[in-house]
N, CA, C, O and the ligand as a Tripos MOL2 file, in Angstrom:
@<TRIPOS>MOLECULE
protein
  277   275    70     0     0
PROTEIN
NO_CHARGES

@<TRIPOS>ATOM
      1 N         -13.7730  -40.1390   18.4070 N.3       1 MET1
      2 CA        -14.1070  -38.7390   18.1220 C.3       1 MET1
      3 C         -12.8720  -37.8610   18.3240 C.2       1 MET1
      4 O         -12.2380  -37.8790   19.3790 O.2       1 MET1
      5 N         -12.5540  -37.1030   17.2920 N.am      2 LYS2
      6 CA        -11.3680  -36.2590   17.3700 C.3       2 LYS2
      7 C         -11.7600  -34.8020   17.4570 C.2       2 LYS2
      8 O         -12.5250  -34.3050   16.6310 O.2       2 LYS2
      9 N         -11.2340  -34.1160   18.4610 N.am      3 GLN3
     10 CA        -11.5430  -32.7020   18.6350 C.3       3 GLN3
     11 C         -10.4560  -31.8180   18.0540 C.2       3 GLN3
     12 O         -10.6790  -30.6330   17.8070 O.2       3 GLN3
     13 N          -9.2780  -32.3940   17.8360 N.am      4 SER4
     14 CA         -8.1900  -31.5820   17.3430 C.3       4 SER4
     15 C          -7.4200  -32.3230   16.2590 C.2       4 SER4
     16 O          -7.3320  -33.5510   16.2770 O.2       4 SER4
     17 N          -6.8640  -31.5720   15.3170 N.am      5 VAL5
     18 CA         -6.1150  -32.1510   14.2050 C.3       5 VAL5
     19 C          -4.6930  -31.6310   14.2450 C.2       5 VAL5
     20 O          -4.4630  -30.4220   14.2760 O.2       5 VAL5
     21 N          -3.7600  -32.5300   14.2460 N.am      6 ARG6
     22 CA         -2.3540  -32.1430   14.2870 C.3       6 ARG6
     23 C          -1.8990  -31.7170   12.8880 C.2       6 ARG6
     24 O          -2.1390  -32.4240   11.9100 O.2       6 ARG6
     25 N          -1.2470  -30.5690   12.8020 N.am      7 LEU7
     26 CA         -0.7680  -30.0680   11.5220 C.3       7 LEU7
     27 C           0.6980  -30.4110   11.3180 C.2       7 LEU7
     28 O           1.4110  -30.7670   12.2570 O.2       7 LEU7
     29 N           1.1300  -30.2940   10.0680 N.am      8 LEU8
     30 CA          2.5030  -30.6570    9.7300 C.3       8 LEU8
     31 C           3.5210  -29.7650   10.4340 C.2       8 LEU8
     32 O           4.6130  -30.2190   10.7740 O.2       8 LEU8
     33 N           3.1670  -28.4890   10.6560 N.am      9 ASP9
     34 CA          4.1220  -27.5810   11.2810 C.3       9 ASP9
     35 C           4.1100  -27.6850   12.8040 C.2       9 ASP9
     36 O           4.7350  -26.8760   13.4900 O.2       9 ASP9
     37 N           3.3900  -28.6930   13.3360 N.am     10 GLY10
     38 CA          3.3650  -28.8730   14.7850 C.3      10 GLY10
     39 C           2.1910  -28.1710   15.4320 C.2      10 GLY10
     40 O           1.9030  -28.3860   16.6090 O.2      10 GLY10
     41 N           1.5030  -27.3210   14.6560 N.am     11 GLY11
     42 CA          0.3210  -26.6540   15.1720 C.3      11 GLY11
     43 C          -0.8400  -27.6180   15.2760 C.2      11 GLY11
     44 O          -0.7220  -28.7950   14.9320 O.2      11 GLY11
     45 N          -1.9590  -27.1100   15.7520 N.am     12 GLU12
     46 CA         -3.1130  -27.9620   15.9530 C.3      12 GLU12
     47 C          -4.3690  -27.2110   15.5510 C.2      12 GLU12
     48 O          -4.5140  -26.0250   15.8500 O.2      12 GLU12
     49 N          -5.2730  -27.8990   14.8730 N.am     13 LEU13
     50 CA         -6.5730  -27.3070   14.5780 C.3      13 LEU13
     51 C          -7.5480  -27.7890   15.6330 C.2      13 LEU13
     52 O          -7.7220  -28.9920   15.8310 O.2      13 LEU13
     53 N          -8.1790  -26.8500   16.3070 N.am     14 ARG14
     54 CA         -9.1020  -27.2160   17.3700 C.3      14 ARG14
     55 C         -10.4840  -26.6310   17.0860 C.2      14 ARG14
     56 O         -10.6230  -25.6520   16.3530 O.2      14 ARG14
     57 N         -11.4950  -27.2500   17.6800 N.am     15 THR15
     58 CA        -12.8570  -26.7640   17.5130 C.3      15 THR15
     59 C         -13.2690  -25.9820   18.7520 C.2      15 THR15
     60 O         -13.1570  -26.4730   19.8750 O.2      15 THR15
     61 N         -13.7460  -24.7640   18.5340 N.am     16 CYS16
     62 CA        -14.1270  -23.8990   19.6410 C.3      16 CYS16
     63 C         -15.3390  -24.4710   20.3790 C.2      16 CYS16
     64 O         -16.3150  -24.8920   19.7580 O.2      16 CYS16
     65 N         -15.2630  -24.4800   21.7040 N.am     17 ALA17
     66 CA        -16.3470  -25.0250   22.5190 C.3      17 ALA17
     67 C         -17.5670  -24.1090   22.5210 C.2      17 ALA17
     68 O         -18.6750  -24.5450   22.8320 O.2      17 ALA17
     69 N         -17.3610  -22.8430   22.1750 N.am     18 ASP18
     70 CA        -18.4660  -21.8810   22.2100 C.3      18 ASP18
     71 C         -19.1590  -21.7570   20.8570 C.2      18 ASP18
     72 O         -20.3760  -21.9160   20.7690 O.2      18 ASP18
     73 N         -18.3960  -21.4740   19.8050 N.am     19 CYS19
     74 CA        -19.0170  -21.1890   18.5100 C.3      19 CYS19
     75 C         -18.7840  -22.3050   17.4950 C.2      19 CYS19
     76 O         -19.2200  -22.1940   16.3490 O.2      19 CYS19
     77 N         -18.1020  -23.3770   17.8960 N.am     20 ASN20
     78 CA        -17.8370  -24.5070   17.0100 C.3      20 ASN20
     79 C         -17.0110  -24.1410   15.7930 C.2      20 ASN20
     80 O         -16.9570  -24.8980   14.8240 O.2      20 ASN20
     81 N         -16.3720  -22.9950   15.8360 N.am     21 ASP21
     82 CA        -15.4830  -22.6020   14.7600 C.3      21 ASP21
     83 C         -14.1590  -23.3460   14.9290 C.2      21 ASP21
     84 O         -13.8050  -23.7650   16.0320 O.2      21 ASP21
     85 N         -13.4370  -23.5040   13.8220 N.am     22 THR22
     86 CA        -12.1310  -24.1330   13.9070 C.3      22 THR22
     87 C         -11.0630  -23.0580   14.0100 C.2      22 THR22
     88 O         -11.0650  -22.1000   13.2370 O.2      22 THR22
     89 N         -10.1610  -23.2130   14.9510 N.am     23 PHE23
     90 CA         -9.0830  -22.2420   15.0820 C.3      23 PHE23
     91 C          -7.7580  -22.9730   15.2130 C.2      23 PHE23
     92 O          -7.6970  -24.1270   15.6360 O.2      23 PHE23
     93 N          -6.6860  -22.2580   14.8330 N.am     24 LYS24
     94 CA         -5.3690  -22.8750   14.8470 C.3      24 LYS24
     95 C          -4.6070  -22.4960   16.1010 C.2      24 LYS24
     96 O          -4.5330  -21.3290   16.4860 O.2      24 LYS24
     97 N          -4.0470  -23.5100   16.7220 N.am     25 LEU25
     98 CA         -3.1950  -23.2800   17.8770 C.3      25 LEU25
     99 C          -1.7740  -23.6220   17.4360 C.2      25 LEU25
    100 O          -1.4650  -24.7820   17.1630 O.2      25 LEU25
    101 N          -0.9240  -22.6180   17.3690 N.am     26 THR26
    102 CA          0.4310  -22.8640   16.8800 C.3      26 THR26
    103 C           1.2390  -23.6520   17.9080 C.2      26 THR26
    104 O           0.8680  -23.7420   19.0790 O.2      26 THR26
    105 N           2.3330  -24.2120   17.4500 N.am     27 LEU27
    106 CA          3.2020  -24.9710   18.3380 C.3      27 LEU27
    107 C           3.7200  -24.0710   19.4530 C.2      27 LEU27
    108 O           3.8430  -24.5000   20.6000 O.2      27 LEU27
    109 N           4.0230  -22.8110   19.1090 N.am     28 ASP28
    110 CA          4.4890  -21.8470   20.1190 C.3      28 ASP28
    111 C           3.4400  -21.6630   21.2140 C.2      28 ASP28
    112 O           3.7590  -21.6570   22.4030 O.2      28 ASP28
    113 N           2.1800  -21.5150   20.7890 N.am     29 SER29
    114 CA          1.1080  -21.3280   21.7680 C.3      29 SER29
    115 C           0.9980  -22.5490   22.6750 C.2      29 SER29
    116 O           0.8690  -22.4230   23.8930 O.2      29 SER29
    117 N           1.0510  -23.7380   22.0620 N.am     30 GLN30
    118 CA          0.9520  -24.9540   22.8700 C.3      30 GLN30
    119 C           2.0460  -24.9950   23.9180 C.2      30 GLN30
    120 O           1.7980  -25.3180   25.0800 O.2      30 GLN30
    121 N           3.2780  -24.6600   23.4930 N.am     31 ASN31
    122 CA          4.4020  -24.6750   24.4230 C.3      31 ASN31
    123 C           4.2080  -23.6630   25.5400 C.2      31 ASN31
    124 O           4.5740  -23.9090   26.6890 O.2      31 ASN31
    125 N           3.6240  -22.5130   25.1840 N.am     32 TRP32
    126 CA          3.3830  -21.4670   26.1800 C.3      32 TRP32
    127 C           2.4570  -21.9820   27.2740 C.2      32 TRP32
    128 O           2.7180  -21.8040   28.4640 O.2      32 TRP32
    129 N           1.3670  -22.6270   26.8480 N.am     33 PHE33
    130 CA          0.4090  -23.1610   27.8220 C.3      33 PHE33
    131 C           1.0230  -24.3000   28.6310 C.2      33 PHE33
    132 O           0.8190  -24.3990   29.8410 O.2      33 PHE33
    133 N           1.7800  -25.1620   27.9420 N.am     34 LEU34
    134 CA          2.3970  -26.2880   28.6400 C.3      34 LEU34
    135 C           3.4140  -25.7920   29.6640 C.2      34 LEU34
    136 O           3.5220  -26.3390   30.7610 O.2      34 LEU34
    137 N           4.1590  -24.7470   29.2920 N.am     35 ALA35
    138 CA          5.1760  -24.2030   30.1950 C.3      35 ALA35
    139 C           4.5420  -23.6690   31.4720 C.2      35 ALA35
    140 O           5.1390  -23.7350   32.5460 O.2      35 ALA35
    141 N           3.3320  -23.1420   31.3480 N.am     36 LYS36
    142 CA          2.6360  -22.6070   32.5190 C.3      36 LYS36
    143 C           1.7310  -23.6540   33.1610 C.2      36 LYS36
    144 O           0.9740  -23.3580   34.0850 O.2      36 LYS36
    145 N           1.8250  -24.8910   32.6500 N.am     37 GLU37
    146 CA          1.0210  -26.0050   33.1570 C.3      37 GLU37
    147 C          -0.4670  -25.6900   33.0970 C.2      37 GLU37
    148 O          -1.2330  -26.0280   33.9990 O.2      37 GLU37
    149 N          -0.8540  -25.0270   31.9990 N.am     38 LEU38
    150 CA         -2.2670  -24.7160   31.7890 C.3      38 LEU38
    151 C          -2.8520  -25.6860   30.7730 C.2      38 LEU38
    152 O          -2.1250  -26.2580   29.9610 O.2      38 LEU38
    153 N          -4.1600  -25.8690   30.8200 N.am     39 ASP39
    154 CA         -4.8340  -26.6580   29.8020 C.3      39 ASP39
    155 C          -4.8390  -25.8680   28.5110 C.2      39 ASP39
    156 O          -4.9180  -24.6390   28.5220 O.2      39 ASP39
    157 N          -4.7550  -26.5790   27.3950 N.am     40 LEU40
    158 CA         -4.8180  -25.8990   26.1090 C.3      40 LEU40
    159 C          -6.2260  -25.3120   25.9380 C.2      40 LEU40
    160 O          -7.2120  -25.9230   26.3490 O.2      40 LEU40
    161 N          -6.3090  -24.1290   25.3320 N.am     41 PRO41
    162 CA         -7.6040  -23.4470   25.2160 C.3      41 PRO41
    163 C          -8.5900  -24.2390   24.3570 C.2      41 PRO41
    164 O          -8.2200  -24.8380   23.3470 O.2      41 PRO41
    165 N          -9.8380  -24.2260   24.7790 N.am     42 ARG42
    166 CA        -10.8810  -24.9270   24.0210 C.3      42 ARG42
    167 C         -11.7640  -23.9480   23.2650 C.2      42 ARG42
    168 O         -12.7660  -24.3350   22.6630 O.2      42 ARG42
    169 N         -11.3820  -22.6670   23.3020 N.am     43 ARG43
    170 CA        -12.1790  -21.6680   22.6120 C.3      43 ARG43
    171 C         -11.3040  -20.8550   21.6660 C.2      43 ARG43
    172 O         -10.1070  -20.6890   21.9010 O.2      43 ARG43
    173 N         -11.9120  -20.3530   20.5970 N.am     44 CYS44
    174 CA        -11.1700  -19.5680   19.6240 C.3      44 CYS44
    175 C         -10.8070  -18.2140   20.2390 C.2      44 CYS44
    176 O         -11.4310  -17.7860   21.2100 O.2      44 CYS44
    177 N          -9.8010  -17.5440   19.6780 N.am     45 PRO45
    178 CA         -9.3480  -16.2680   20.2550 C.3      45 PRO45
    179 C         -10.4680  -15.2550   20.4400 C.2      45 PRO45
    180 O         -10.4720  -14.5320   21.4360 O.2      45 PRO45
    181 N         -11.4170  -15.1780   19.5110 N.am     46 SER46
    182 CA        -12.4730  -14.1640   19.6530 C.3      46 SER46
    183 C         -13.4100  -14.5040   20.8060 C.2      46 SER46
    184 O         -13.8890  -13.6040   21.4960 O.2      46 SER46
    185 N         -13.6790  -15.7950   21.0250 N.am     47 CYS47
    186 CA        -14.5250  -16.1700   22.1540 C.3      47 CYS47
    187 C         -13.7670  -15.9620   23.4630 C.2      47 CYS47
    188 O         -14.3570  -15.5560   24.4640 O.2      47 CYS47
    189 N         -12.4540  -16.2380   23.4610 N.am     48 LEU48
    190 CA        -11.6540  -15.9920   24.6570 C.3      48 LEU48
    191 C         -11.6950  -14.5100   25.0020 C.2      48 LEU48
    192 O         -11.8170  -14.1260   26.1650 O.2      48 LEU48
    193 N         -11.5900  -13.6820   23.9520 N.am     49 GLN49
    194 CA        -11.6050  -12.2370   24.1550 C.3      49 GLN49
    195 C         -12.9290  -11.7940   24.7520 C.2      49 GLN49
    196 O         -12.9690  -10.9700   25.6650 O.2      49 GLN49
    197 N         -14.0200  -12.3570   24.2200 N.am     50 LYS50
    198 CA        -15.3540  -12.0040   24.7370 C.3      50 LYS50
    199 C         -15.4750  -12.3670   26.2060 C.2      50 LYS50
    200 O         -15.9910  -11.5920   27.0100 O.2      50 LYS50
    201 N         -14.9910  -13.5610   26.5480 N.am     51 ARG51
    202 CA        -15.0850  -14.0070   27.9390 C.3      51 ARG51
    203 C         -14.2270  -13.1330   28.8460 C.2      51 ARG51
    204 O         -14.5960  -12.8340   29.9820 O.2      51 ARG51
    205 N         -13.0670  -12.7270   28.3140 N.am     52 LYS52
    206 CA        -12.1720  -11.8690   29.0780 C.3      52 LYS52
    207 C         -12.8590  -10.5360   29.3850 C.2      52 LYS52
    208 O         -12.8230  -10.0360   30.5090 O.2      52 LYS52
    209 N         -13.4870   -9.9780   28.3420 N.am     53 GLU53
    210 CA        -14.1740   -8.7020   28.5320 C.3      53 GLU53
    211 C         -15.3240   -8.8440   29.5240 C.2      53 GLU53
    212 O         -15.5320   -7.9720   30.3680 O.2      53 GLU53
    213 N         -16.0610   -9.9340   29.4220 N.am     54 ALA54
    214 CA        -17.1640  -10.1720   30.3520 C.3      54 ALA54
    215 C         -16.6310  -10.2820   31.7750 C.2      54 ALA54
    216 O         -17.2160   -9.7470   32.7170 O.2      54 ALA54
    217 N         -15.4860  -11.0010   31.9150 N.am     55 GLY55
    218 CA        -14.8740  -11.1580   33.2240 C.3      55 GLY55
    219 C         -14.4410   -9.8310   33.8040 C.2      55 GLY55
    220 O         -14.5960   -9.5850   35.0000 O.2      55 GLY55
    221 N         -13.8930   -8.9650   32.9450 N.am     56 ASN56
    222 CA        -13.4490   -7.6640   33.4160 C.3      56 ASN56
    223 C         -14.6130   -6.8370   33.9240 C.2      56 ASN56
    224 O         -14.4940   -6.1030   34.9050 O.2      56 ASN56
    225 N         -15.7590   -6.9700   33.2320 N.am     57 ARG57
    226 CA        -16.9260   -6.2080   33.6600 C.3      57 ARG57
    227 C         -17.3750   -6.6640   35.0460 C.2      57 ARG57
    228 O         -17.7380   -5.8590   35.9040 O.2      57 ARG57
    229 N         -17.3370   -7.9960   35.2340 N.am     58 TRP58
    230 CA        -17.7590   -8.5390   36.5250 C.3      58 TRP58
    231 C         -16.8790   -8.0370   37.6540 C.2      58 TRP58
    232 O         -17.3450   -7.7260   38.7500 O.2      58 TRP58
    233 N         -15.5940   -7.9690   37.3480 N.am     59 ARG59
    234 CA        -14.6560   -7.7080   38.4260 C.3      59 ARG59
    235 C         -14.2150   -6.2580   38.4920 C.2      59 ARG59
    236 O         -13.3670   -5.9110   39.3130 O.2      59 ARG59
    237 N         -14.7740   -5.4030   37.6440 N.am     60 SER60
    238 CA        -14.2570   -4.0350   37.5750 C.3      60 SER60
    239 C         -14.2630   -3.3870   38.9600 C.2      60 SER60
    240 O         -15.3110   -3.2490   39.5910 O.2      60 SER60
    241 N         -13.0940   -3.0000   39.4110 N.am     61 PRO61
    242 CA        -13.0040   -2.4010   40.7550 C.3      61 PRO61
    243 C         -13.5660   -0.9880   40.7510 C.2      61 PRO61
    244 O         -13.2270   -0.1710   39.8950 O.2      61 PRO61
    245 N         -14.4080   -0.7200   41.6980 N.am     62 GLY62
    246 CA        -14.9830    0.6160   41.7900 C.3      62 GLY62
    247 C         -15.9490    0.9240   40.6780 C.2      62 GLY62
    248 O         -16.3040    2.0820   40.4600 O.2      62 GLY62
    249 N         -16.3740   -0.0930   39.9770 N.am     63 GLY63
    250 CA        -17.3090    0.1210   38.8710 C.3      63 GLY63
    251 C         -18.6790    0.5370   39.3720 C.2      63 GLY63
    252 O         -19.4060    1.2840   38.7170 O.2      63 GLY63
    253 N         -19.0050    0.0390   40.5370 N.am     64 GLU64
    254 CA        -20.2990    0.4010   41.1050 C.3      64 GLU64
    255 C         -20.1240    1.3520   42.2620 C.2      64 GLU64
    256 O         -19.2080    1.2100   43.0730 O.2      64 GLU64
    257 N         -20.9950    2.3060   42.3300 N.am     65 ARG65
    258 CA        -20.9160    3.2470   43.4460 C.3      65 ARG65
    259 C         -22.2030    3.1840   44.2520 C.2      65 ARG65
    260 O         -23.3020    3.0710   43.7100 O.2      65 ARG65
    261 N         -22.0350    3.2580   45.5140 N.am     66 ASN66
    262 CA        -23.2150    3.3550   46.3620 C.3      66 ASN66
    263 C         -23.6020    4.8240   46.4780 C.2      66 ASN66
    264 O         -22.8850    5.6420   47.0540 O.2      66 ASN66
    265 N         -24.7300    5.1160   45.9240 N.am     67 VAL67
    266 CA        -25.1780    6.5030   45.9880 C.3      67 VAL67
    267 C         -26.2130    6.6250   47.0930 C.2      67 VAL67
    268 O         -27.2320    5.9350   47.1020 O.2      67 VAL67
    269 N         -25.9300    7.4940   47.9910 N.am     68 ARG68
    270 CA        -26.8460    7.6890   49.1280 C.3      68 ARG68
    271 C         -27.4350    9.0850   49.0630 C.2      68 ARG68
    272 O         -26.7950   10.0330   48.6090 O.2      68 ARG68
    273 N         -28.5660    9.1760   49.4880 N.am     69 GLY69
    274 CA        -29.0190   10.4980   49.6390 C.3      69 GLY69
    275 C         -30.3810   10.7990   49.2050 C.2      69 GLY69
    276 O         -30.8260   11.9420   49.3160 O.2      69 GLY69
    277 ZN        -15.3700  -19.4010   19.3210 Zn       70 ZN70
@<TRIPOS>BOND
     1     1     2 1
     2     2     3 1
     3     3     4 2
     4     3     5 am
     5     5     6 1
     6     6     7 1
     7     7     8 2
     8     7     9 am
     9     9    10 1
    10    10    11 1
    11    11    12 2
    12    11    13 am
    13    13    14 1
    14    14    15 1
    15    15    16 2
    16    15    17 am
    17    17    18 1
    18    18    19 1
    19    19    20 2
    20    19    21 am
    21    21    22 1
    22    22    23 1
    23    23    24 2
    24    23    25 am
    25    25    26 1
    26    26    27 1
    27    27    28 2
    28    27    29 am
    29    29    30 1
    30    30    31 1
    31    31    32 2
    32    31    33 am
    33    33    34 1
    34    34    35 1
    35    35    36 2
    36    35    37 am
    37    37    38 1
    38    38    39 1
    39    39    40 2
    40    39    41 am
    41    41    42 1
    42    42    43 1
    43    43    44 2
    44    43    45 am
    45    45    46 1
    46    46    47 1
    47    47    48 2
    48    47    49 am
    49    49    50 1
    50    50    51 1
    51    51    52 2
    52    51    53 am
    53    53    54 1
    54    54    55 1
    55    55    56 2
    56    55    57 am
    57    57    58 1
    58    58    59 1
    59    59    60 2
    60    59    61 am
    61    61    62 1
    62    62    63 1
    63    63    64 2
    64    63    65 am
    65    65    66 1
    66    66    67 1
    67    67    68 2
    68    67    69 am
    69    69    70 1
    70    70    71 1
    71    71    72 2
    72    71    73 am
    73    73    74 1
    74    74    75 1
    75    75    76 2
    76    75    77 am
    77    77    78 1
    78    78    79 1
    79    79    80 2
    80    79    81 am
    81    81    82 1
    82    82    83 1
    83    83    84 2
    84    83    85 am
    85    85    86 1
    86    86    87 1
    87    87    88 2
    88    87    89 am
    89    89    90 1
    90    90    91 1
    91    91    92 2
    92    91    93 am
    93    93    94 1
    94    94    95 1
    95    95    96 2
    96    95    97 am
    97    97    98 1
    98    98    99 1
    99    99   100 2
   100    99   101 am
   101   101   102 1
   102   102   103 1
   103   103   104 2
   104   103   105 am
   105   105   106 1
   106   106   107 1
   107   107   108 2
   108   107   109 am
   109   109   110 1
   110   110   111 1
   111   111   112 2
   112   111   113 am
   113   113   114 1
   114   114   115 1
   115   115   116 2
   116   115   117 am
   117   117   118 1
   118   118   119 1
   119   119   120 2
   120   119   121 am
   121   121   122 1
   122   122   123 1
   123   123   124 2
   124   123   125 am
   125   125   126 1
   126   126   127 1
   127   127   128 2
   128   127   129 am
   129   129   130 1
   130   130   131 1
   131   131   132 2
   132   131   133 am
   133   133   134 1
   134   134   135 1
   135   135   136 2
   136   135   137 am
   137   137   138 1
   138   138   139 1
   139   139   140 2
   140   139   141 am
   141   141   142 1
   142   142   143 1
   143   143   144 2
   144   143   145 am
   145   145   146 1
   146   146   147 1
   147   147   148 2
   148   147   149 am
   149   149   150 1
   150   150   151 1
   151   151   152 2
   152   151   153 am
   153   153   154 1
   154   154   155 1
   155   155   156 2
   156   155   157 am
   157   157   158 1
   158   158   159 1
   159   159   160 2
   160   159   161 am
   161   161   162 1
   162   162   163 1
   163   163   164 2
   164   163   165 am
   165   165   166 1
   166   166   167 1
   167   167   168 2
   168   167   169 am
   169   169   170 1
   170   170   171 1
   171   171   172 2
   172   171   173 am
   173   173   174 1
   174   174   175 1
   175   175   176 2
   176   175   177 am
   177   177   178 1
   178   178   179 1
   179   179   180 2
   180   179   181 am
   181   181   182 1
   182   182   183 1
   183   183   184 2
   184   183   185 am
   185   185   186 1
   186   186   187 1
   187   187   188 2
   188   187   189 am
   189   189   190 1
   190   190   191 1
   191   191   192 2
   192   191   193 am
   193   193   194 1
   194   194   195 1
   195   195   196 2
   196   195   197 am
   197   197   198 1
   198   198   199 1
   199   199   200 2
   200   199   201 am
   201   201   202 1
   202   202   203 1
   203   203   204 2
   204   203   205 am
   205   205   206 1
   206   206   207 1
   207   207   208 2
   208   207   209 am
   209   209   210 1
   210   210   211 1
   211   211   212 2
   212   211   213 am
   213   213   214 1
   214   214   215 1
   215   215   216 2
   216   215   217 am
   217   217   218 1
   218   218   219 1
   219   219   220 2
   220   219   221 am
   221   221   222 1
   222   222   223 1
   223   223   224 2
   224   223   225 am
   225   225   226 1
   226   226   227 1
   227   227   228 2
   228   227   229 am
   229   229   230 1
   230   230   231 1
   231   231   232 2
   232   231   233 am
   233   233   234 1
   234   234   235 1
   235   235   236 2
   236   235   237 am
   237   237   238 1
   238   238   239 1
   239   239   240 2
   240   239   241 am
   241   241   242 1
   242   242   243 1
   243   243   244 2
   244   243   245 am
   245   245   246 1
   246   246   247 1
   247   247   248 2
   248   247   249 am
   249   249   250 1
   250   250   251 1
   251   251   252 2
   252   251   253 am
   253   253   254 1
   254   254   255 1
   255   255   256 2
   256   255   257 am
   257   257   258 1
   258   258   259 1
   259   259   260 2
   260   259   261 am
   261   261   262 1
   262   262   263 1
   263   263   264 2
   264   263   265 am
   265   265   266 1
   266   266   267 1
   267   267   268 2
   268   267   269 am
   269   269   270 1
   270   270   271 1
   271   271   272 2
   272   271   273 am
   273   273   274 1
   274   274   275 1
   275   275   276 2
@<TRIPOS>SUBSTRUCTURE
     1 MET1         2 RESIDUE 1 A MET
     2 LYS2         6 RESIDUE 1 A LYS
     3 GLN3        10 RESIDUE 1 A GLN
     4 SER4        14 RESIDUE 1 A SER
     5 VAL5        18 RESIDUE 1 A VAL
     6 ARG6        22 RESIDUE 1 A ARG
     7 LEU7        26 RESIDUE 1 A LEU
     8 LEU8        30 RESIDUE 1 A LEU
     9 ASP9        34 RESIDUE 1 A ASP
    10 GLY10       38 RESIDUE 1 A GLY
    11 GLY11       42 RESIDUE 1 A GLY
    12 GLU12       46 RESIDUE 1 A GLU
    13 LEU13       50 RESIDUE 1 A LEU
    14 ARG14       54 RESIDUE 1 A ARG
    15 THR15       58 RESIDUE 1 A THR
    16 CYS16       62 RESIDUE 1 A CYS
    17 ALA17       66 RESIDUE 1 A ALA
    18 ASP18       70 RESIDUE 1 A ASP
    19 CYS19       74 RESIDUE 1 A CYS
    20 ASN20       78 RESIDUE 1 A ASN
    21 ASP21       82 RESIDUE 1 A ASP
    22 THR22       86 RESIDUE 1 A THR
    23 PHE23       90 RESIDUE 1 A PHE
    24 LYS24       94 RESIDUE 1 A LYS
    25 LEU25       98 RESIDUE 1 A LEU
    26 THR26      102 RESIDUE 1 A THR
    27 LEU27      106 RESIDUE 1 A LEU
    28 ASP28      110 RESIDUE 1 A ASP
    29 SER29      114 RESIDUE 1 A SER
    30 GLN30      118 RESIDUE 1 A GLN
    31 ASN31      122 RESIDUE 1 A ASN
    32 TRP32      126 RESIDUE 1 A TRP
    33 PHE33      130 RESIDUE 1 A PHE
    34 LEU34      134 RESIDUE 1 A LEU
    35 ALA35      138 RESIDUE 1 A ALA
    36 LYS36      142 RESIDUE 1 A LYS
    37 GLU37      146 RESIDUE 1 A GLU
    38 LEU38      150 RESIDUE 1 A LEU
    39 ASP39      154 RESIDUE 1 A ASP
    40 LEU40      158 RESIDUE 1 A LEU
    41 PRO41      162 RESIDUE 1 A PRO
    42 ARG42      166 RESIDUE 1 A ARG
    43 ARG43      170 RESIDUE 1 A ARG
    44 CYS44      174 RESIDUE 1 A CYS
    45 PRO45      178 RESIDUE 1 A PRO
    46 SER46      182 RESIDUE 1 A SER
    47 CYS47      186 RESIDUE 1 A CYS
    48 LEU48      190 RESIDUE 1 A LEU
    49 GLN49      194 RESIDUE 1 A GLN
    50 LYS50      198 RESIDUE 1 A LYS
    51 ARG51      202 RESIDUE 1 A ARG
    52 LYS52      206 RESIDUE 1 A LYS
    53 GLU53      210 RESIDUE 1 A GLU
    54 ALA54      214 RESIDUE 1 A ALA
    55 GLY55      218 RESIDUE 1 A GLY
    56 ASN56      222 RESIDUE 1 A ASN
    57 ARG57      226 RESIDUE 1 A ARG
    58 TRP58      230 RESIDUE 1 A TRP
    59 ARG59      234 RESIDUE 1 A ARG
    60 SER60      238 RESIDUE 1 A SER
    61 PRO61      242 RESIDUE 1 A PRO
    62 GLY62      246 RESIDUE 1 A GLY
    63 GLY63      250 RESIDUE 1 A GLY
    64 GLU64      254 RESIDUE 1 A GLU
    65 ARG65      258 RESIDUE 1 A ARG
    66 ASN66      262 RESIDUE 1 A ASN
    67 VAL67      266 RESIDUE 1 A VAL
    68 ARG68      270 RESIDUE 1 A ARG
    69 GLY69      274 RESIDUE 1 A GLY
    70 ZN70       277 GROUP 0 **** ****
């Protein structure tokens, strides 16, 4: 079973773990992740963005106020 397809320009076609869409990971992107010793992303940019926004909501500092009175 193959989850990713290597392209001629060194990029890779990967299948998003969330929406099953196919997205391209360029060679530059791969090198960026490898340089930081990170795993290559398993989600397409739009799903990553959604997760990022969700994460920001969870962690928003001072987002909640205790109202007394
Ligand atoms: Zn996706």
